[in-house]
N, C-alpha and C positions, 0 to 999 in steps of 0.2 A: 553380485551382479556387476558386470563391467559397465562403467559410465563413459559415455562418449563426450569428448571435450567440446565445449561450446564457447562462443565468444559473444560479448556484448556487442550489439549491432544497432545502428540507426539507419533507417532508410527515409529519405525526404522526397516527397512529391510536391511539385508546385508548378504554377504557370509562370514562366520566365520569358518575356518577349525578347530579351537580349540573346537568348540561345537560338542558334540557327535551327529552323525546322521544329522547334519545341512546340508541343501541343499539350492541352490540358491532360494531366495524368502522367506525362512523361517524367522521367527522373530529372531532378535538378542537378545538372552537371557542375554547377558552381559549388555544390556541397561535396567536399571530399574528392572532387575531380570526376566522380562517377554517380553521385547521388546516394552513395552507400558508404558508410564508415563502419569498420569493424575494429574493435579494441580488445586486445588480449589483456585480461586482468590478472590471471593466475596461471597455475600449472595444469589445472585439470578442468574444472567445471565453472563456467561463467554464464550467468543468465540475467538478462535485463528484464525488469518487470514494469517499470513506471518511468515516464518521461515528462518533464515540464519545460516551459520556456520562462526564464527569469525575466524580471522587469527590464533588464539591460539587453535582452534579446538572446542571451546565451542559453544553451540547452543543457539540462542536467538529467542524466539517466541513473536510476537506482536499481539495484538487484542484489545478486549473490555471486561471490567468487570463492570457490573452495571452502564453502561453509561459513563465510563471513559476510556481513553487510558490505556492499560495494557501491561506490558513487563515481561517476565520470562527468566532467564538465567540458563541453565543446564550445568553441567560438562559432559564430554564425556561418562560417565557411566550412565547418566540420572538423577543423583542426583542434587538437587538445588544448585546453586553456591551461597553460603552464603556471599561471598564478594560483592555481588550485592544486591542493595536495602536495605542497612542498616541491613544486617544479615538475610534477609528473602529469597533472590533470586528473589523477586518479586517487581515490581514498578507499582503503580497506579497513574495516572495523570489526574486531573480534568482540562479540557481544557477551561472550562467556560460556558458550557451549560448543559442542562439536559440529553443530549445524545451525547457523543463523541465516534466516531468509528475509531479505529486504523486499517488501511488497509495494510500498507507496511512498512517494516523495512530494513534499510541498515546499514552497518558499514562504516564510513568514513575512508579515508586513515590514519587519525590521531588516529583511534581507537574509536572515539565517535560514538554513535548510533543516528540515526534519524528515527523517526516514522512519517509517513504521513497518513492523513485520513480526517475526517470531524468533524466539531464542529459548532453547530448552523446553519447548512446548508451552511457553508463556508469551503474552503480548510483549513486544519490545519496541523501544523508541530510542533513537539517537538524534541529537541536535548538533549542528555544525555551524561554526562561524563562516563568514563569506569566503575565507581562504581555504576552507575544508578542514580546519582543525576542530577538534571536539570542543563544544561550548561547556566549560566547566561550571558555569552558573546554572546548568541544568542538572540537578541532582548530584552535584559535586564532581562528576566526571564526564558529563555529556550523555550518559546512558541510563535508561530505566527499563527494568523488566517487571511485569505484573502478572502474578498468578490469579486466575479467576476461579477456576474450579480445581478439582484434584486430578483431572485428566488433561487432555491436550487443549490448549488455548492458542488460537492463531489470529494475529492482527493482520488485517488486509488493507484497510483504507484509513487515511488520516486527513483531518481538516483542522484549520485554525478558526475558531469562532471569532465573531466581531469584537469580543472582549479580550481576545488574546489567548484564551484557553484552548487546549488541544483535545480533540475527540478522535479516538481510534475505534473502528468497527471491525468485527470479524465474527468468530464463533468460539464456543466453549463446549467441550465434551462433558456430559453429565454422568457418564457411566453407562448409559444405554443409547444416547443420541446426542446430536449437536443442537445447541440453541444459539440464536442471535446473541452477540455480546458487544457491549459498548463500554468504553472506559474514558473518563474525562480527567484531564490533568491540569493543574494550575501552571502558570507560566514558568515556575521554577522546577517543574517536573514532579511535584508532589501530587498525590491523588486529591481530587476536588471532592471533599466530603459533602458538599451541598448537592451532589449528584447521587441520588438514591442512598444517601447516608454514608457510603464508603467509596464513592467514585466509580462504582461498577454496576452494570445492569445486564441481566440475562433475560431473554424472552423466548419462551416456548411457543411456537406457532401451531404446529400440527401434531405434536407428540412424537414426531419422527425427526429426520435430519433437517435442521434449519441452519443456513449459513448466510451471513451478511457479507457482501463484497464491496459496498459503497455506502457513503454517508454524506449528507449535506446538512447545512443549517438554513432553514427558511428565513425569510425577511422578518418574520415575527418572533424569531428565536427558537422555534421548535426544531427538533432534529428528525430527519427521515433516513432510515436505513433500508437499503434495497439488497435483495439477494435471491435465494431460492429456498423452497420448502417442499419436502416430500409429502405428497398428498394422495393417498390411495394408490401408492406404488409408483407414481410418476412425480417428477419435479415440476413445480410451478413457480412463476414469478411471485416474489413475496416483498411486501412493503410493511414497515412498522414506523409509526410516528410517535414521538415522545415529547412531552412537555419539557420545559427548560430544566426542571428538577429531576428528570429521568423517568418520571411516571408515564405510563401509557396515556396517550391522548384519546380519550373515549369519544371525542367528536369526530374521529376518523374511523368511519365504518362501524361505529358502535363500541369497538373494543381496542382501537388503535392499530389493528392488524388487518391486512388484506392479502389474499392470494389470488392469482389469476392464471388460469390455464390458457395457453396460446394455441397449442396444437394437441395432438393425441399422444405425444411422447413427452420427453423431458424438456422443460423450459427453464432457463436460468438467466437471471439478470446479473450482469457482471459490471464491475467498475474499473478500479485501477489495475488489478492484477489477475492474470491467469498464468499458469505455468506448472512446471513439475515440482511436486512437493515430496519430501521424504517423510515417511510415516514413522513417527516415534523414534527418529534417529537411527533406524535400522536400514536394511538394504532394500526396502520396498519403495518404489517410486510410483507416483500416480499423477495423472493430469487433472488439475483442479480448475 
């Protein structure tokens, strides 16, 4: 299947009184000169999936370029931050497979950047220093991949807990369907074995396809994963709440799990990432 070239892009909308005739919702022409910035990362396929604003105001976009993790950092005016990525503003990271997909990016409290996604059908994490170089204090080379089941595992959303540990949410294929999947890592990138005994938790919601797309930590330390669950042929909103040790919180709807139908068709709660995914490293692409 022929793939169409894509470019990572940012569009910024804002209210800017200094701009002549600017109105709420108009493009901010102080950003890249037109309110739109397009960045060519590679030779074929570039896809941005997640964006954050750093504590210094600069913007970081994460995604994929030609089958590798990709990061771009922009100054507040939309120009590339040349102090990032060895003078280019861009970082490409080969996570070890023919197709690596970066889905979510965060800035840790210490300023380091973490990208979560998928590599070789496993959860994947990369941590970067402030200048875009890989942080070798994280699993020795800045990169971690984690197999959850024997099938396809996909990391979609990452957070840093208040204790510094990292939690990645997504889904894991069981052989017949997908289940919610969470993995918790220590600060050094090792699996946190205080989390369900091995650092990994999978949750079947409906007996059909269940996929988490976002995760948060509540003020009381409990974790909540949101996504979708196929229930009676249609997809519904799905929420699962976990205790700090990874066990289901039975005080949440009696079993820790809730599904909610919004309309008569498919309903899907989304968090950090939506985009085109390649199934099993083959030539089939689907919108997720």
